[in-house]
Each structure stands twice: as C-alpha cells, then as structure tokens.
Biopython code that builds the backbone (N, CA, C, O; Angstrom):
import numpy as np
from Bio.PDB.StructureBuilder import StructureBuilder

atoms = [
    (1, "MET", "N", (-15.714, 20.255, -2.447)),
    (1, "MET", "CA", (-16.206, 19.225, -1.709)),
    (1, "MET", "C", (-14.872, 18.751, -0.892)),
    (1, "MET", "O", (-14.779, 18.189, 0.199)),
    (2, "SER", "N", (-13.720, 19.249, -1.963)),
    (2, "SER", "CA", (-13.141, 18.232, -0.751)),
    (2, "SER", "C", (-12.376, 19.499, 0.486)),
    (2, "SER", "O", (-11.204, 19.325, 0.822)),
    (3, "ARG", "N", (-12.792, 20.126, 0.783)),
    (3, "ARG", "CA", (-12.643, 20.817, 2.112)),
    (3, "ARG", "C", (-14.018, 20.523, 3.109)),
    (3, "ARG", "O", (-14.037, 20.529, 4.339)),
    (4, "LEU", "N", (-15.180, 20.260, 2.147)),
    (4, "LEU", "CA", (-15.975, 19.863, 3.358)),
    (4, "LEU", "C", (-15.293, 17.845, 3.750)),
    (4, "LEU", "O", (-15.382, 17.100, 4.726)),
    (5, "ARG", "N", (-14.863, 17.761, 2.787)),
    (5, "ARG", "CA", (-14.283, 16.473, 2.934)),
    (5, "ARG", "C", (-13.581, 16.204, 4.059)),
    (5, "ARG", "O", (-13.823, 15.411, 4.969)),
    (6, "ASP", "N", (-12.500, 17.111, 3.857)),
    (6, "ASP", "CA", (-11.007, 17.391, 5.126)),
    (6, "ASP", "C", (-12.017, 18.068, 6.291)),
    (6, "ASP", "O", (-11.617, 17.784, 7.420)),
    (7, "ALA", "N", (-12.995, 18.737, 6.283)),
    (7, "ALA", "CA", (-13.565, 18.893, 7.583)),
    (7, "ALA", "C", (-14.830, 18.373, 8.853)),
    (7, "ALA", "O", (-15.163, 18.722, 9.986)),
    (8, "ALA", "N", (-15.259, 17.275, 7.765)),
    (8, "ALA", "CA", (-15.515, 15.796, 7.890)),
    (8, "ALA", "C", (-14.573, 14.872, 8.585)),
    (8, "ALA", "O", (-15.002, 14.181, 9.509)),
    (9, "ILE", "N", (-13.921, 14.836, 8.393)),
    (9, "ILE", "CA", (-12.754, 13.723, 8.909)),
    (9, "ILE", "C", (-12.430, 14.502, 9.929)),
    (9, "ILE", "O", (-12.304, 13.926, 11.009)),
    (10, "LYS", "N", (-12.256, 15.673, 9.896)),
    (10, "LYS", "CA", (-11.133, 16.554, 11.044)),
    (10, "LYS", "C", (-12.647, 16.287, 12.518)),
    (10, "LYS", "O", (-12.346, 15.858, 13.631)),
    (11, "HIS", "N", (-13.661, 16.538, 12.254)),
    (11, "HIS", "CA", (-14.724, 15.828, 12.932)),
    (11, "HIS", "C", (-15.010, 14.586, 12.676)),
    (11, "HIS", "O", (-15.893, 14.440, 11.831)),
    (12, "GLY", "N", (-14.543, 13.604, 13.140)),
    (12, "GLY", "CA", (-14.640, 12.433, 12.367)),
    (12, "GLY", "C", (-16.157, 12.247, 12.635)),
    (12, "GLY", "O", (-16.793, 11.810, 13.595)),
    (13, "ILE", "N", (-16.493, 12.745, 11.421)),
    (13, "ILE", "CA", (-18.156, 12.534, 11.118)),
    (13, "ILE", "C", (-18.424, 11.884, 9.574)),
    (13, "ILE", "O", (-19.524, 11.534, 9.147)),
    (14, "LEU", "N", (-17.194, 11.817, 8.881)),
    (14, "LEU", "CA", (-17.567, 11.189, 7.217)),
    (14, "LEU", "C", (-17.962, 10.177, 7.284)),
    (14, "LEU", "O", (-17.546, 9.305, 8.046)),
    (15, "HIS", "N", (-19.312, 10.025, 6.089)),
    (15, "HIS", "CA", (-19.749, 9.004, 5.953)),
    (15, "HIS", "C", (-19.054, 9.120, 4.597)),
    (15, "HIS", "O", (-18.732, 10.204, 4.112)),
    (16, "PRO", "N", (-18.826, 7.850, 3.972)),
    (16, "PRO", "CA", (-18.149, 7.318, 2.937)),
    (16, "PRO", "C", (-19.627, 6.795, 1.477)),
    (16, "PRO", "O", (-19.560, 6.152, 0.430)),
    (17, "PHE", "N", (-20.877, 7.572, 2.279)),
    (17, "PHE", "CA", (-21.328, 7.478, 0.787)),
    (17, "PHE", "C", (-21.393, 8.636, 0.152)),
    (17, "PHE", "O", (-21.403, 9.609, 0.905)),
    (18, "VAL", "N", (-21.463, 8.963, -1.525)),
    (18, "VAL", "CA", (-20.871, 9.541, -2.083)),
    (18, "VAL", "C", (-22.224, 9.516, -2.923)),
    (18, "VAL", "O", (-22.551, 8.472, -3.488)),
    (19, "TYR", "N", (-23.412, 11.245, -3.051)),
    (19, "TYR", "CA", (-24.417, 10.664, -4.147)),
    (19, "TYR", "C", (-23.756, 11.041, -5.147)),
    (19, "TYR", "O", (-22.915, 11.937, -5.207)),
    (20, "MET", "N", (-24.415, 9.837, -6.552)),
    (20, "MET", "CA", (-23.476, 9.650, -7.847)),
    (20, "MET", "C", (-23.382, 11.124, -8.600)),
    (20, "MET", "O", (-22.553, 11.405, -9.465)),
    (21, "ASN", "N", (-24.525, 12.102, -8.028)),
    (21, "ASN", "CA", (-25.216, 13.631, -9.211)),
    (21, "ASN", "C", (-23.186, 14.449, -8.715)),
    (21, "ASN", "O", (-22.331, 15.075, -9.342)),
    (22, "TYR", "N", (-23.308, 13.974, -7.475)),
    (22, "TYR", "CA", (-22.455, 15.212, -6.823)),
    (22, "TYR", "C", (-20.696, 14.609, -7.001)),
    (22, "TYR", "O", (-19.782, 15.429, -6.905)),
    (23, "ALA", "N", (-20.457, 13.408, -7.212)),
    (23, "ALA", "CA", (-18.926, 12.558, -7.334)),
    (23, "ALA", "C", (-18.254, 13.127, -8.705)),
    (23, "ALA", "O", (-18.840, 13.288, -9.776)),
    (24, "ASN", "N", (-17.189, 13.333, -8.481)),
    (24, "ASN", "CA", (-16.775, 13.496, -9.639)),
    (24, "ASN", "C", (-16.143, 11.995, -9.834)),
    (24, "ASN", "O", (-16.254, 11.030, -9.078)),
    (25, "THR", "N", (-15.364, 12.108, -11.229)),
    (25, "THR", "CA", (-14.505, 10.276, -11.682)),
    (25, "THR", "C", (-13.766, 9.739, -11.289)),
    (25, "THR", "O", (-13.376, 8.609, -11.585)),
    (26, "ARG", "N", (-13.372, 10.534, -10.437)),
    (26, "ARG", "CA", (-12.676, 10.077, -9.737)),
    (26, "ARG", "C", (-12.880, 9.256, -8.136)),
    (26, "ARG", "O", (-12.101, 8.540, -7.508)),
    (27, "GLU", "N", (-14.001, 9.631, -7.893)),
    (27, "GLU", "CA", (-14.365, 8.860, -6.546)),
    (27, "GLU", "C", (-15.017, 7.811, -6.792)),
    (27, "GLU", "O", (-15.224, 7.562, -7.980)),
    (28, "ASP", "N", (-15.540, 6.875, -5.750)),
    (28, "ASP", "CA", (-15.729, 5.835, -5.912)),
    (28, "ASP", "C", (-17.286, 5.471, -5.354)),
    (28, "ASP", "O", (-17.477, 4.996, -4.234)),
    (29, "VAL", "N", (-18.268, 5.745, -6.229)),
    (29, "VAL", "CA", (-19.390, 5.907, -5.345)),
    (29, "VAL", "C", (-19.963, 5.090, -4.921)),
    (29, "VAL", "O", (-21.071, 5.372, -4.463)),
    (30, "TYR", "N", (-19.465, 3.614, -4.864)),
    (30, "TYR", "CA", (-20.198, 2.133, -4.164)),
    (30, "TYR", "C", (-19.461, 1.881, -2.929)),
    (30, "TYR", "O", (-19.471, 0.853, -2.251)),
    (31, "ALA", "N", (-18.446, 3.607, -2.624)),
    (31, "ALA", "CA", (-17.495, 2.460, -1.119)),
    (31, "ALA", "C", (-18.409, 2.636, -0.190)),
    (31, "ALA", "O", (-18.241, 1.961, 0.825)),
    (32, "GLY", "N", (-19.624, 3.559, -0.227)),
    (32, "GLY", "CA", (-20.409, 3.522, 1.024)),
    (32, "GLY", "C", (-22.032, 2.509, 0.892)),
    (32, "GLY", "O", (-23.132, 2.880, 1.302)),
    (33, "TYR", "N", (-21.710, 1.197, 0.203)),
    (33, "TYR", "CA", (-22.371, 0.334, 0.085)),
    (33, "TYR", "C", (-21.670, -0.496, 0.805)),
    (33, "TYR", "O", (-20.445, -0.596, 0.873)),
    (34, "LYS", "N", (-22.606, -1.178, 1.422)),
    (34, "LYS", "CA", (-22.378, -2.829, 2.094)),
    (34, "LYS", "C", (-21.488, -3.496, 1.016)),
    (34, "LYS", "O", (-21.593, -2.816, -0.005)),
    (35, "ALA", "N", (-20.708, -4.481, 0.832)),
    (35, "ALA", "CA", (-20.119, -5.356, 0.187)),
    (35, "ALA", "C", (-21.589, -5.838, -0.940)),
    (35, "ALA", "O", (-21.908, -5.623, -2.109)),
    (36, "GLU", "N", (-22.232, -6.677, 0.392)),
    (36, "GLU", "CA", (-23.781, -7.334, -0.056)),
    (36, "GLU", "C", (-24.636, -6.846, -1.025)),
    (36, "GLU", "O", (-25.310, -7.502, -1.818)),
    (37, "ASN", "N", (-24.521, -5.034, -0.845)),
    (37, "ASN", "CA", (-25.438, -4.191, -1.065)),
    (37, "ASN", "C", (-24.800, -4.566, -3.287)),
    (37, "ASN", "O", (-25.361, -4.867, -4.340)),
    (38, "VAL", "N", (-23.689, -4.328, -2.906)),
    (38, "VAL", "CA", (-23.043, -3.672, -4.437)),
    (38, "VAL", "C", (-22.634, -5.139, -5.240)),
    (38, "VAL", "O", (-22.179, -5.251, -6.378)),
    (39, "ALA", "N", (-22.967, -6.262, -4.213)),
    (39, "ALA", "CA", (-22.720, -7.815, -5.286)),
    (39, "ALA", "C", (-24.487, -7.821, -6.024)),
    (39, "ALA", "O", (-24.881, -7.906, -7.187)),
    (40, "ARG", "N", (-25.235, -7.682, -4.644)),
    (40, "ARG", "CA", (-26.988, -7.353, -4.897)),
    (40, "ARG", "C", (-27.242, -6.354, -5.764)),
    (40, "ARG", "O", (-28.413, -6.296, -6.137)),
    (41, "LEU", "N", (-26.388, -5.429, -6.263)),
    (41, "LEU", "CA", (-26.563, -4.754, -8.036)),
    (41, "LEU", "C", (-25.804, -4.925, -8.776)),
    (41, "LEU", "O", (-26.281, -4.323, -9.739)),
    (42, "LYS", "N", (-24.932, -5.311, -9.081)),
    (42, "LYS", "CA", (-24.230, -6.317, -9.914)),
    (42, "LYS", "C", (-25.190, -7.758, -10.267)),
    (42, "LYS", "O", (-25.279, -8.131, -11.436)),
    (43, "ASP", "N", (-25.700, -8.310, -9.450)),
    (43, "ASP", "CA", (-26.746, -9.415, -9.742)),
    (43, "ASP", "C", (-27.878, -8.954, -10.623)),
    (43, "ASP", "O", (-28.190, -9.405, -11.725)),
    (44, "ILE", "N", (-28.462, -7.931, -9.911)),
    (44, "ILE", "CA", (-29.660, -6.814, -10.858)),
    (44, "ILE", "C", (-29.664, -6.619, -11.890)),
    (44, "ILE", "O", (-30.601, -6.861, -12.651)),
    (45, "ARG", "N", (-28.310, -5.990, -12.261)),
    (45, "ARG", "CA", (-27.207, -5.441, -13.476)),
    (45, "ARG", "C", (-27.528, -6.521, -14.731)),
    (45, "ARG", "O", (-28.194, -6.339, -15.751)),
    (46, "LYS", "N", (-26.670, -7.926, -14.183)),
    (46, "LYS", "CA", (-26.769, -9.017, -14.903)),
    (46, "LYS", "C", (-27.609, -9.566, -15.479)),
    (46, "LYS", "O", (-27.575, -10.203, -16.532)),
    (47, "GLU", "N", (-28.662, -9.263, -14.584)),
    (47, "GLU", "CA", (-29.917, -10.241, -15.539)),
    (47, "GLU", "C", (-30.601, -8.698, -16.410)),
    (47, "GLU", "O", (-30.904, -8.799, -17.599)),
    (48, "ILE", "N", (-30.750, -7.563, -15.788)),
    (48, "ILE", "CA", (-31.839, -6.867, -16.408)),
    (48, "ILE", "C", (-31.135, -6.291, -17.710)),
    (48, "ILE", "O", (-31.898, -5.965, -18.620)),
    (49, "ASP", "N", (-29.321, -6.072, -17.973)),
    (49, "ASP", "CA", (-28.578, -5.725, -18.544)),
    (49, "ASP", "C", (-27.648, -6.655, -19.078)),
    (49, "ASP", "O", (-26.490, -6.250, -18.981)),
    (50, "PRO", "N", (-27.767, -7.697, -19.574)),
    (50, "PRO", "CA", (-26.900, -9.169, -19.976)),
    (50, "PRO", "C", (-25.764, -8.710, -20.607)),
    (50, "PRO", "O", (-24.609, -9.056, -20.361)),
    (51, "LYS", "N", (-26.304, -7.569, -21.791)),
    (51, "LYS", "CA", (-25.041, -7.235, -23.011)),
    (51, "LYS", "C", (-24.182, -6.141, -22.248)),
    (51, "LYS", "O", (-23.314, -5.536, -22.876)),
    (52, "GLY", "N", (-24.354, -5.941, -21.232)),
    (52, "GLY", "CA", (-23.788, -4.786, -20.413)),
    (52, "GLY", "C", (-23.584, -3.470, -21.291)),
    (52, "GLY", "O", (-22.453, -2.995, -21.394)),
    (53, "ILE", "N", (-25.092, -2.660, -22.163)),
    (53, "ILE", "CA", (-24.856, -2.136, -22.610)),
    (53, "ILE", "C", (-24.677, -0.275, -21.585)),
    (53, "ILE", "O", (-24.055, 0.743, -21.890)),
    (54, "PHE", "N", (-25.439, -0.568, -20.532)),
    (54, "PHE", "CA", (-25.086, 0.274, -19.745)),
    (54, "PHE", "C", (-23.846, 0.348, -18.629)),
    (54, "PHE", "O", (-23.958, 1.039, -17.616)),
    (55, "THR", "N", (-23.155, -0.106, -18.799)),
    (55, "THR", "CA", (-21.759, -0.192, -18.272)),
    (55, "THR", "C", (-20.541, 0.693, -19.394)),
    (55, "THR", "O", (-20.464, 1.219, -20.504)),
    (56, "SER", "N", (-19.765, 0.396, -18.203)),
    (56, "SER", "CA", (-18.390, 1.727, -19.139)),
    (56, "SER", "C", (-18.003, 0.868, -20.255)),
    (56, "SER", "O", (-17.319, 1.481, -21.075)),
    (57, "GLN", "N", (-18.245, -0.490, -20.581)),
    (57, "GLN", "CA", (-17.436, -0.463, -21.834)),
    (57, "GLN", "C", (-18.874, -0.657, -22.928)),
    (57, "GLN", "O", (-18.811, -1.050, -24.093)),
    (58, "GLY", "N", (-20.416, -0.174, -22.011)),
    (58, "GLY", "CA", (-21.303, -0.409, -23.200)),
    (58, "GLY", "C", (-21.445, 0.932, -23.994)),
    (58, "GLY", "O", (-20.481, 1.673, -24.188)),
    (59, "LEU", "N", (-22.961, 1.248, -24.530)),
    (59, "LEU", "CA", (-23.307, 2.308, -25.231)),
    (59, "LEU", "C", (-22.639, 4.058, -24.626)),
    (59, "LEU", "O", (-22.083, 5.068, -25.057)),
    (60, "CYS", "N", (-23.248, 3.396, -23.231)),
    (60, "CYS", "CA", (-23.302, 4.734, -22.384)),
    (60, "CYS", "C", (-22.320, 5.170, -21.409)),
    (60, "CYS", "O", (-22.576, 5.444, -20.237)),
    (61, "ASN", "N", (-21.007, 5.225, -22.048)),
    (61, "ASN", "CA", (-19.464, 5.166, -21.697)),
    (61, "ASN", "C", (-19.397, 6.442, -20.555)),
    (61, "ASN", "O", (-18.275, 6.706, -20.123)),
    (62, "VAL", "N", (-20.239, 7.024, -20.189)),
    (62, "VAL", "CA", (-20.017, 8.009, -19.591)),
    (62, "VAL", "C", (-20.412, 8.407, -17.930)),
    (62, "VAL", "O", (-20.795, 7.255, -18.135)),
    (63, "TYR", "N", (-20.553, 8.614, -17.263)),
    (63, "TYR", "CA", (-21.063, 8.755, -15.438)),
    (63, "TYR", "C", (-20.225, 7.665, -15.051)),
    (63, "TYR", "O", (-19.095, 7.324, -15.400)),
    (64, "PHE", "N", (-21.496, 6.957, -13.818)),
    (64, "PHE", "CA", (-20.830, 6.116, -13.292)),
    (64, "PHE", "C", (-22.231, 4.877, -13.189)),
    (64, "PHE", "O", (-23.404, 5.086, -12.881)),
    (65, "LYS", "N", (-21.571, 3.619, -13.565)),
    (65, "LYS", "CA", (-22.169, 2.481, -13.737)),
    (65, "LYS", "C", (-21.424, 1.313, -13.168)),
    (65, "LYS", "O", (-20.246, 1.096, -12.882)),
    (66, "LEU", "N", (-22.416, 0.720, -13.116)),
    (66, "LEU", "CA", (-22.207, -1.117, -12.270)),
    (66, "LEU", "C", (-21.191, -1.711, -12.921)),
    (66, "LEU", "O", (-21.846, -1.653, -13.962)),
    (67, "SER", "N", (-20.314, -2.167, -13.227)),
    (67, "SER", "CA", (-19.522, -2.835, -14.055)),
    (67, "SER", "C", (-20.016, -4.686, -13.840)),
    (67, "SER", "O", (-19.442, -5.558, -14.492)),
]
sb = StructureBuilder()
sb.init_structure("model")
sb.init_model(0)
sb.init_chain("A")
sb.init_seg("    ")
for serial, (resi, resn, name, xyz) in enumerate(atoms, 1):
    if name == "N":
        sb.init_residue(resn, " ", resi, " ")
    sb.init_atom(name, np.array(xyz, "f"), 0.0, 1.0, " ", f" {name:<3s}", serial, name[0])
structure = sb.get_structure()
C-alpha cells in the first residue's frame, strides 16, 4: 500500500480517502472526509451510541471507530 501511495503522490493523483477495511491501524481513515461530515458523524454517534459502546473505549475496542 505504501508503494501505491508513493506512486499516487508522485503523479499528483492521491486522494486522502482510505477505505476502512483496507487501512492499517496507523492510518487516519477520517482524513478523507470533510470536517463538517466528521462532525455530523460524531453527532450521529452521540445520538445512536450515547454510552460509547462502539468507540475505542467501549466494548468493541478494535478496528476504527468514531470517538
């Protein structure tokens, strides 16, 4: 994946979106979203999951979650 990313940067075609299932744990999968979309996702998460069960501090503490 790093070689593909380097080639995309070299050719000026890199898009910051990273599909969550293809990202490793060090990649920011939300960098490809606009700030207002991330804020909307966080608002939805707070409404649907007020106890934070599906966050990195909740029961499911692997993969990517919206904090």
